[in-house]
N, C-alpha and C positions, 0 to 999 in steps of 0.2 A: 554511606547510608543513602538509600534512595527509596522513594515510595511514589505511588500514583494516587492522586485524588481527583475528584470531580469538582468543578467550580463554575459559577455563572458570572457573567460580566454585567455589572449594574453601574451605570454612569461612569464607565471607563475604569472601574475597579473590579478586580477579581474577588469574588466572595466564595469561600470554600463551602461545599455542600456537606462536608463531613468534618469531624474533629481532626485537628492537626496536632501531633505530639512534637512540638518544637519549642525550645526556650524562647522567651521574649527577646527580640533584637537579633535573632539568628538570621544571617544572610543565606539565601538559597538561590539557585539558578532554576528558572522556570522554562520548560519547553512546552509549546502549545501545539496540540494536534486537534484540528477541527473535526467535528463529527459530520458524517455525510448528510447532506440536505436532500430534500425531495428532488431538487434540480439535478443532483448527481445521479440519483436513481433513475430519473426520467431520461437522462442522456444515455445511461446504460441500456435502458429498455429500447430506446430508438435504434441502438446499434444491433439489436437482435435481427437475425436474418441477413447478415452481411454477405453470406455465401448464398447466392441465388442459384437455383437449379439443383439437380441431383449431384451429390458428392459421392464419388467412388471411394469409400473408406479404405478398402484394401489397397488400392493404388496410392492413396494419400499416405498411409502408414509405411508402405514399401519405400516411397520416395523419401520420407523423413528419415528412416533408418539407413537408407543408402547414403544420404547426404552426411550423416554422422560419421561414416567411414572415410570420407574424403578429407585428407589432410591438407591444410593450407599453410602449414608452417614449413620452413625450409629444413633440410636435413642438417642436423648439428655437425659441426666439424670437430673432430676429436684429435 
């Protein structure tokens, strides 16, 4: 059984923001994923425009697809 709930941290204790359907004393494993903060969004915004100058899209796509055809693995010996 698995489920996902939201919780807040108050004084070092996780407080669920919704009802949990678990029997009293049940042991669970908790995995914590943080929500993105404004700092994360600001860093993403600052990275915009990383390619300066005009980009030849046709040439870029041609090179990407050409590189996919190059095999870097050795021939298998049968």
